[in-house]
Backbone bond lengths (Angstrom), bond angles and torsions (degrees), N, CA, C in turn:
res aa  C-N    CA-C-N  psi(-1)  N-CA   C-N-CA  omega(-1)  CA-C   N-CA-C  phi
1 M - - - 1.457 - - 1.523 109.71 -
2 N 1.319 115.82 132.93 1.452 120.43 174.69 1.529 110.44 -79.59
3 A 1.322 115.81 170.77 1.466 120.35 -177.34 1.521 112.44 -61.25
4 D 1.342 116.84 -27.15 1.466 119.64 -179.86 1.523 112.92 -88.76
5 G 1.346 117.33 2.52 1.455 121.39 177.91 1.509 114.75 93.88
6 S 1.317 118.27 -3.82 1.463 120.97 179.33 1.528 110.50 -77.84
7 D 1.323 115.48 163.10 1.459 120.85 -178.05 1.523 111.04 -71.78
8 A 1.341 116.59 134.59 1.466 121.64 -177.27 1.533 112.36 -106.55
9 T 1.323 117.72 11.91 1.464 120.58 179.38 1.526 110.12 -57.32
10 N 1.347 116.55 133.46 1.464 120.40 -179.19 1.523 109.58 -148.10
11 E 1.314 116.75 -172.71 1.462 120.89 -176.75 1.520 111.76 -60.38
12 L 1.323 116.99 -36.93 1.463 120.61 179.61 1.527 111.23 -63.66
13 S 1.330 116.57 -32.32 1.469 120.45 178.30 1.537 109.83 -58.30
14 Y 1.317 116.36 -45.59 1.461 121.07 -179.58 1.528 111.64 -70.46
15 L 1.328 116.68 -34.60 1.467 120.26 178.46 1.522 111.22 -64.55
16 C 1.340 116.07 -37.08 1.472 119.76 177.86 1.530 110.61 -63.79
17 L 1.331 116.49 -42.52 1.467 120.13 177.62 1.526 110.54 -64.52
18 Q 1.328 117.21 -40.49 1.466 120.49 179.54 1.521 110.76 -65.09
19 A 1.344 116.66 -36.77 1.461 119.86 177.96 1.528 110.58 -62.31
20 Q 1.335 116.63 -40.40 1.458 119.69 177.76 1.528 110.94 -64.86
21 M 1.321 116.55 -38.63 1.464 119.92 176.89 1.521 110.92 -63.55
22 D 1.325 116.98 -36.83 1.465 121.08 -176.61 1.527 112.18 -73.14
23 V 1.335 117.98 -41.95 1.462 120.57 -172.22 1.529 113.06 -101.46
24 G 1.320 118.13 -32.06 1.463 121.36 175.50 1.512 114.50 62.38
25 L 1.338 118.03 31.01 1.468 120.21 -178.44 1.525 111.40 -81.79
26 M 1.347 115.31 151.26 1.457 120.28 174.20 1.525 111.48 -79.82
27 Q 1.316 116.79 -26.49 1.458 123.02 177.63 1.516 108.25 -135.85
28 P 1.332 120.37 148.81 1.462 126.89 0.87 1.529 111.92 -69.84
29 N 1.321 115.13 156.22 1.452 120.96 -176.57 1.533 110.95 -67.10
30 L 1.312 115.49 143.51 1.462 121.48 179.45 1.522 108.57 -124.57
31 S 1.322 115.99 130.70 1.461 121.07 -177.46 1.518 110.97 -122.75
32 V 1.324 115.60 147.48 1.462 122.45 170.39 1.520 107.06 -118.04
33 R 1.319 115.96 125.21 1.462 121.16 177.53 1.522 109.29 -88.30
34 Y 1.328 115.44 126.92 1.459 121.02 -179.92 1.528 110.47 -106.95
35 H 1.334 116.47 139.09 1.462 121.74 173.29 1.522 108.16 -151.79
36 K 1.312 116.92 169.09 1.469 121.46 -172.13 1.521 113.56 -63.24
37 N 1.335 117.53 -22.22 1.463 120.53 179.92 1.527 112.74 -97.71
38 C 1.329 116.74 9.32 1.467 120.92 -175.83 1.534 110.65 -65.45
39 D 1.319 115.72 143.99 1.457 122.45 179.82 1.531 110.04 -66.42
40 D 1.336 117.89 122.86 1.465 121.90 -177.05 1.523 111.87 -61.61
41 R 1.317 117.01 -39.78 1.474 120.53 -178.47 1.523 110.59 -62.78
42 F 1.330 116.10 -38.06 1.462 119.78 178.40 1.525 110.97 -67.86
43 M 1.340 117.62 -40.96 1.457 120.79 179.85 1.526 111.06 -63.82
44 I 1.326 116.97 -39.19 1.472 120.75 177.90 1.521 110.24 -63.01
45 E 1.333 116.63 -41.58 1.463 120.46 178.46 1.524 110.73 -65.34
46 A 1.335 117.11 -40.26 1.466 120.71 178.64 1.526 110.97 -63.14
47 L 1.317 117.38 -40.60 1.466 121.45 178.59 1.529 110.92 -66.56
48 R 1.322 116.84 -34.64 1.466 120.07 176.78 1.528 110.58 -63.54
49 V 1.337 116.73 -40.20 1.467 120.63 178.42 1.522 110.27 -66.05
50 V 1.325 117.13 -40.72 1.467 120.69 177.31 1.529 110.26 -58.32
51 R 1.321 116.04 -44.53 1.466 120.95 -177.75 1.517 112.31 -64.49
52 E 1.317 116.74 -36.50 1.456 119.92 -171.08 1.525 114.30 -100.41
53 K 1.354 119.01 -14.73 1.462 120.53 -174.01 1.529 112.23 -137.91
54 N 1.314 117.18 87.96 1.471 122.90 165.55 1.528 115.57 57.97
55 A 1.339 116.96 25.47 1.473 120.52 178.81 1.527 112.65 57.58
56 I 1.306 116.82 28.68 1.461 123.17 177.13 1.529 107.04 -120.76
57 P 1.339 119.62 138.32 1.465 128.20 18.45 1.530 113.38 -86.30
58 Q 1.344 114.40 165.99 1.449 120.33 171.34 1.536 108.09 -86.71
59 F 1.326 115.89 158.20 1.462 120.55 -178.32 1.525 110.07 -112.60
60 L 1.328 116.18 132.12 1.457 123.09 178.56 1.528 108.48 -114.05
61 N 1.321 116.55 128.23 1.453 122.45 -174.92 1.522 110.85 -88.41
62 D 1.321 116.87 102.68 1.469 121.04 -179.83 1.523 112.38 -62.77
63 E 1.336 116.72 -26.38 1.460 119.86 -179.83 1.522 111.06 -66.04
64 V 1.344 116.38 -18.81 1.474 121.57 176.52 1.519 110.81 -102.69
65 F 1.331 116.41 -45.89 1.461 120.49 -172.92 1.526 112.98 -68.62
66 V 1.315 117.76 -43.19 1.467 119.83 -176.58 1.534 111.56 -61.66
67 P 1.342 119.90 -49.90 1.467 118.71 176.41 1.526 113.03 -60.43
68 S 1.329 116.74 -34.27 1.463 119.79 178.53 1.519 111.12 -63.76
69 I 1.337 116.63 -42.80 1.465 120.76 178.78 1.527 110.48 -66.13
70 V 1.338 116.73 -41.24 1.468 120.55 178.29 1.524 110.93 -61.04
71 S 1.339 116.84 -36.92 1.468 120.54 -179.20 1.516 112.53 -64.59
72 R 1.335 117.40 -13.86 1.463 122.70 178.14 1.524 111.73 -95.58
73 G 1.330 116.58 12.16 1.453 120.53 173.21 1.509 115.61 93.08
74 I 1.330 117.88 11.05 1.466 121.36 -179.15 1.527 109.15 -96.26
75 P 1.342 118.09 131.93 1.470 120.95 -179.44 1.527 111.69 -54.91
76 I 1.324 116.24 143.93 1.456 120.12 -174.30 1.522 112.00 -62.01
77 E 1.339 118.83 -32.12 1.459 120.86 179.36 1.527 111.16 -63.36
78 E 1.320 116.91 -36.15 1.465 120.35 177.74 1.520 110.83 -80.42
79 A 1.330 116.51 -35.75 1.460 119.91 179.01 1.523 111.39 -61.61
80 R 1.320 116.37 -35.58 1.472 120.29 179.56 1.522 112.15 -67.16
81 C 1.316 117.85 -19.24 1.465 122.40 -178.58 1.532 111.64 -104.98
82 Y 1.324 117.25 26.20 1.471 119.97 -178.71 1.527 111.22 -65.06
83 S 1.315 114.73 159.77 1.459 121.33 174.75 1.524 108.97 -119.30
84 A 1.326 116.03 153.16 1.461 121.40 176.24 1.522 108.00 -102.06
85 E 1.319 116.90 110.75 1.457 121.74 -179.69 1.529 109.77 -94.33
86 G 1.338 114.93 154.64 1.454 119.23 174.86 1.510 111.82 56.83
87 C 1.326 117.03 -117.89 1.470 121.20 177.26 1.524 109.76 -78.51
88 D 1.314 116.44 -66.70 1.467 120.55 176.47 1.516 110.67 -159.77
89 E 1.342 117.32 36.07 1.458 120.84 178.55 1.528 109.18 -75.97
90 M 1.332 115.48 131.85 1.449 120.15 -177.11 1.527 110.66 -78.77
91 S 1.340 117.09 136.68 1.461 121.43 -179.11 1.522 109.72 -148.98
92 I 1.328 115.75 145.80 1.459 121.17 171.63 1.522 106.19 -94.56
93 A 1.313 116.69 110.04 1.461 122.24 -170.53 1.525 111.96 -56.16
94 G 1.331 115.40 127.08 1.453 121.79 176.64 1.509 115.01 79.05
95 K 1.335 117.47 -1.86 1.460 119.93 -176.00 1.528 113.57 -128.83
96 M 1.299 117.04 -2.91 1.468 119.54 -173.70 1.519 110.56 -130.64
97 G 1.314 116.18 137.31 1.451 120.92 176.90 1.512 110.17 -147.17
98 G 1.345 115.37 170.15 1.452 119.59 173.63 1.507 116.26 109.00
99 M 1.356 117.67 8.04 1.454 119.33 -178.99 1.526 111.40 -68.29
100 M 1.340 115.77 120.63 1.460 121.89 176.88 1.521 109.15 -134.26
101 F 1.333 116.32 150.45 1.451 121.32 -174.98 1.519 111.45 -128.16
102 V 1.323 114.49 150.51 1.454 122.44 160.86 1.520 105.57 -129.02
103 Y 1.316 116.77 126.17 1.465 120.31 -178.26 1.525 110.74 -92.65
104 L 1.320 114.85 139.88 1.465 121.71 -179.61 1.523 108.70 -131.41
105 S 1.329 116.35 124.63 1.456 121.42 -178.90 1.527 109.92 -88.72
106 L 1.328 116.19 110.26 1.463 120.09 177.47 1.522 111.30 -68.00
107 A 1.332 116.47 -28.60 1.460 119.46 177.88 1.533 110.66 -63.93
108 K 1.331 116.28 -40.71 1.467 120.17 177.63 1.524 110.56 -67.23
109 V 1.326 116.05 -40.41 1.467 119.70 178.27 1.523 109.91 -61.56
110 F 1.324 116.74 -39.80 1.470 120.29 179.31 1.527 110.84 -67.09
111 E 1.325 116.30 -38.96 1.471 119.76 175.89 1.524 110.78 -58.28
112 L 1.322 116.35 -44.00 1.462 120.43 179.71 1.522 111.08 -65.51
113 A 1.325 117.31 -33.75 1.461 120.40 177.71 1.522 111.29 -65.23
114 L 1.324 116.33 -28.63 1.465 120.88 179.47 1.526 112.50 -89.00
115 N 1.344 116.30 1.42 1.467 119.89 -177.61 1.524 111.73 -135.85
116 D 1.340 115.56 27.96 1.466 120.83 176.14 1.525 112.06 56.39
117 G 1.348 116.48 33.84 1.458 121.27 176.68 1.513 115.29 85.51
118 K 1.327 117.56 1.74 1.472 120.40 -177.25 1.527 110.41 -98.75
119 C 1.347 115.70 136.34 1.464 121.78 179.33 1.523 110.13 -74.53
120 R 1.315 116.75 130.19 1.464 120.39 179.95 1.522 112.37 -77.84
121 L 1.339 117.21 -16.18 1.459 120.36 -179.79 1.526 112.38 -83.05
122 C 1.342 115.47 -47.23 1.471 118.82 -176.10 1.525 113.35 -108.81
123 G 1.326 117.14 -11.49 1.461 119.99 178.60 1.520 114.85 80.77
124 R 1.341 117.48 2.32 1.464 120.57 -178.44 1.519 111.32 -84.67
125 Q 1.322 115.21 151.73 1.457 120.90 175.04 1.527 107.83 -80.77
126 M 1.316 116.62 102.55 1.460 121.69 -175.79 1.522 112.07 -95.10
127 G 1.306 117.29 -35.77 1.456 121.76 -177.88 1.514 110.95 -117.02
128 P 1.329 116.99 179.71 1.463 120.97 179.78 1.522 111.33 -70.88
129 N 1.311 116.16 160.39 1.463 120.98 173.77 1.530 108.69 -73.31
130 T 1.315 115.46 119.82 1.462 120.22 -179.02 1.518 112.31 -122.84
131 G 1.313 116.65 16.88 1.454 120.26 174.94 1.507 114.03 106.40
132 D 1.327 115.24 144.88 1.459 122.34 175.88 1.522 108.33 -72.93
133 P 1.336 118.67 118.68 1.470 120.33 -177.23 1.527 113.40 -61.04
134 R 1.347 117.57 -19.90 1.463 119.81 178.02 1.522 111.79 -67.91
135 N 1.336 114.62 -16.04 1.465 119.14 178.48 1.528 112.85 -100.36
136 F 1.338 117.31 -0.51 1.451 120.38 178.07 1.525 109.96 -69.49
137 T 1.309 115.72 141.66 1.466 120.28 -178.42 1.524 113.52 -116.89
138 S 1.334 117.23 -1.77 1.455 120.30 179.63 1.527 109.72 -155.83
139 V 1.317 115.11 163.84 1.460 120.34 175.76 1.520 109.99 -64.56
140 D 1.331 116.85 -30.05 1.464 120.58 177.86 1.524 111.21 -60.87
141 D 1.331 117.45 -34.06 1.466 120.15 177.19 1.528 110.41 -62.72
142 I 1.327 116.30 -39.68 1.465 120.72 178.09 1.526 109.76 -65.79
143 L 1.324 116.92 -43.90 1.464 120.91 179.62 1.525 111.37 -61.55
144 Q 1.314 117.49 -41.55 1.460 120.61 179.42 1.527 110.88 -64.49
145 A 1.337 116.64 -40.87 1.468 120.12 177.37 1.520 110.48 -63.88
146 F 1.340 116.49 -40.67 1.463 121.19 179.05 1.525 110.79 -64.01
147 Q 1.321 117.13 -43.45 1.462 121.00 -179.43 1.527 111.44 -63.75
148 K 1.326 117.85 -37.06 1.460 121.05 178.85 1.531 110.41 -68.79
149 Q 1.333 116.48 -41.35 1.466 120.04 177.03 1.529 110.37 -64.04
150 L 1.325 116.07 -41.63 1.466 120.64 -177.98 1.522 110.81 -64.69
151 A 1.333 117.32 -42.45 1.467 120.57 178.71 1.529 110.62 -61.61
152 F 1.325 116.39 -38.83 1.467 121.51 179.54 1.521 110.76 -63.00
153 F 1.331 117.10 -47.38 1.467 120.16 -176.24 1.520 112.23 -78.08
154 Y 1.321 117.65 -26.34 1.463 119.19 174.05 1.529 110.35 -64.57
155 R 1.305 115.92 -39.20 1.470 119.40 178.58 1.526 110.41 -61.55
156 H 1.331 116.31 -45.22 1.466 119.74 -179.23 1.531 111.56 -69.96
157 A 1.334 116.68 -34.76 1.462 119.69 176.64 1.529 110.39 -64.69
158 S 1.333 117.12 -37.60 1.465 121.20 177.85 1.519 110.97 -64.20
159 I 1.330 116.13 -40.28 1.466 120.28 177.27 1.534 110.03 -62.60
160 C 1.326 116.73 -43.64 1.471 120.67 178.83 1.527 110.73 -62.18
161 L 1.338 116.75 -42.10 1.454 120.88 -178.33 1.525 111.26 -65.70
162 N 1.327 116.98 -43.41 1.463 120.54 178.16 1.525 111.39 -65.44
163 T 1.333 116.24 -36.70 1.459 120.64 177.63 1.524 110.89 -65.23
164 E 1.333 115.83 -41.63 1.468 120.61 178.17 1.529 110.64 -59.64
165 A 1.326 116.45 -44.96 1.464 120.60 179.50 1.522 110.88 -62.85
166 L 1.320 116.68 -40.56 1.461 120.81 -179.71 1.533 111.34 -66.24
167 V 1.329 116.61 -41.82 1.468 120.64 179.78 1.525 110.40 -62.35
168 H 1.336 116.47 -44.25 1.466 119.28 178.10 1.523 110.75 -59.87
169 T 1.311 116.24 -42.59 1.460 120.35 -178.20 1.523 111.87 -64.29
170 K 1.327 116.19 -41.69 1.463 120.89 -172.38 1.532 113.57 -87.38
171 V 1.330 117.13 -45.37 1.471 119.08 -170.66 1.530 114.37 -125.77
172 M 1.344 119.04 -7.34 1.464 120.03 -177.77 1.526 111.57 -133.65
173 P 1.337 118.04 57.28 1.462 119.42 176.26 1.531 110.40 -67.10
174 V 1.319 115.71 164.69 1.472 120.06 -177.67 1.539 108.64 -127.04
175 P 1.319 116.86 75.82 1.479 119.98 -173.97 1.517 114.04 -64.74
176 F 1.330 118.02 -36.64 1.463 119.30 -178.26 1.523 110.89 -69.60
177 L 1.338 116.86 -42.32 1.456 120.13 175.52 1.524 110.30 -65.44
178 S 1.317 116.55 -40.11 1.464 120.61 179.79 1.524 111.44 -59.96
179 A 1.346 116.46 -34.51 1.465 120.58 -178.22 1.525 112.23 -66.00
180 T 1.327 117.48 -18.19 1.467 120.70 -179.97 1.523 112.50 -90.84
181 L 1.324 117.33 -5.09 1.463 121.33 -176.21 1.525 110.93 -105.93
182 Q 1.304 115.90 137.26 1.453 120.80 179.99 1.523 110.31 -65.25
183 G 1.320 116.36 130.67 1.454 121.31 176.49 1.506 114.17 109.47
184 C 1.329 117.79 -33.77 1.468 120.17 -175.23 1.529 111.71 -66.38
185 I 1.329 117.70 -47.65 1.464 120.50 179.52 1.529 109.80 -67.10
186 E 1.329 115.70 -42.77 1.458 119.36 -179.40 1.533 111.37 -60.43
187 R 1.328 116.58 -36.99 1.463 120.36 -178.52 1.530 112.31 -91.64
188 G 1.344 115.89 -11.78 1.461 119.34 -176.16 1.515 111.75 63.94
189 T 1.332 116.22 34.17 1.469 121.93 -173.67 1.514 110.24 -131.94
190 D 1.324 115.98 140.15 1.461 121.74 -179.86 1.527 110.88 -69.12
191 M 1.315 115.23 154.49 1.457 121.19 177.28 1.523 112.25 -56.27
192 T 1.327 116.69 -36.10 1.465 120.76 -176.30 1.524 113.19 -73.54
193 T 1.318 117.03 -10.08 1.466 120.63 176.64 1.521 110.48 -118.90
194 S 1.345 114.19 40.99 1.470 122.07 174.43 1.524 113.19 64.54
195 G 1.340 116.99 34.72 1.458 119.99 178.27 1.516 113.41 -75.79
196 A 1.351 117.14 -32.11 1.461 120.68 -178.90 1.524 110.51 -72.80
197 D 1.333 115.82 163.45 1.466 120.39 -179.41 1.527 111.32 -58.90
198 Y 1.350 116.10 -38.40 1.462 120.35 -179.64 1.527 108.96 -131.75
199 Y 1.321 115.91 143.25 1.463 120.77 177.54 1.519 107.88 -109.06
200 C 1.305 115.81 116.80 1.460 120.50 -177.25 1.521 110.31 -74.07
201 T 1.311 116.17 132.00 1.459 121.06 -179.31 1.524 110.79 -63.11
202 S 1.306 116.57 128.88 1.460 120.90 175.62 1.525 109.16 -76.16
203 M 1.302 115.78 167.11 1.463 117.09 -171.80 1.514 113.09 -148.76
204 I 1.325 113.78 158.27 1.460 122.13 168.26 1.521 106.22 -94.75
205 A 1.312 116.63 113.84 1.464 121.74 -178.09 1.524 109.17 -93.04
206 I 1.327 116.53 126.89 1.461 120.14 -177.71 1.521 110.25 -101.42
207 A 1.304 115.37 148.31 1.462 122.66 177.28 1.528 108.41 -133.08
208 G 1.310 116.22 152.96 1.458 120.19 175.42 1.509 115.62 86.22
209 M 1.340 117.93 16.52 1.465 119.57 -178.88 1.532 111.20 -61.91
210 S 1.331 116.02 -41.47 1.469 119.08 -179.29 1.523 111.05 -65.84
211 N 1.337 117.76 -32.89 1.461 120.56 177.16 1.522 111.11 -62.68
212 V 1.334 115.81 -40.84 1.467 120.19 178.89 1.528 110.20 -65.29
213 G 1.337 116.64 -45.16 1.455 119.88 178.88 1.519 112.47 -61.31
214 D 1.342 116.75 -43.88 1.463 120.51 178.69 1.528 111.18 -63.34
215 S 1.338 115.77 -41.31 1.466 120.22 -178.92 1.524 111.11 -64.04
216 L 1.324 116.18 -43.50 1.465 119.92 178.94 1.529 110.95 -63.94
217 A 1.339 116.16 -38.74 1.458 119.92 179.17 1.526 111.17 -63.87
218 V 1.337 116.51 -42.22 1.469 120.80 179.28 1.527 110.58 -64.35
219 I 1.347 115.89 -45.15 1.469 119.70 179.46 1.522 111.11 -61.61
220 K 1.328 116.08 -43.76 1.465 119.91 -178.48 1.520 111.27 -65.00
221 N 1.340 117.31 -44.86 1.468 120.27 179.83 1.525 111.56 -65.55
222 S 1.335 116.03 -40.20 1.462 119.63 179.48 1.518 111.46 -65.93
223 S 1.349 115.35 -38.96 1.459 118.69 -178.91 1.521 111.76 -69.49
224 L 1.322 116.20 -32.56 1.475 118.88 177.38 1.509 110.94 -66.58
225 K 1.322 116.29 -38.35 1.454 120.12 179.91 1.528 111.60 -70.03
226 S 1.349 115.42 -40.13 1.480 118.92 -178.09 1.510 112.24 -86.49
227 K 1.357 116.00 -12.85 1.464 122.37 -178.42 1.531 111.31 61.47
228 K 1.358 115.80 28.88 1.459 119.68 179.87 1.517 111.21 -77.99
229 F 1.348 114.83 -41.72 1.469 119.27 -179.27 1.519 109.56 -101.98
230 R 1.320 113.77 159.49 1.455 120.10 173.60 1.532 109.09 -77.38
């Protein structure tokens, strides 16, 4: 999408899709941005590549992402020209820095919910006591235990994320990266201390969501058959 909202599909767009067809790699990640003015012929070609090569590229919905970026105070002309970094993190190219992650395994959190907060690998009490699962009488009891474990680890993940940001600011600045971003040189300030025009919100990245959903489905179906849970 161009800054005025018109479709930006061009010859390079098709070359990128052809490159994916030729090499078929899972990485680096390749994204196609979709919007209401997108060229139909290009979308059909992108879907053909998805079908034939590793379900890549991924599709990003500009009708959702652009308003979301604007809601964070970024002018719509710049929001329309966003880039997808890494997996699908939104960024304004050359003007945004500061993306940091803490990863949290929901599958591990669910395991702890089924073991009263104790790790089955090392035997240590890692999470809070949320009840002996042998005394649970419904799937809702499992969900409540999971939610309590998740709240506990989200708090600690937030502490880790804030600590990471502080360490970068104090002892691990990135002057060479900062020099490539608009605003840092003009302000004489590192990217990690809000030198760039925009500071990208850091995040807690979750993994294993599908594992939790599958596990809950198995437990629910099994309990219906055995009539153990309500």
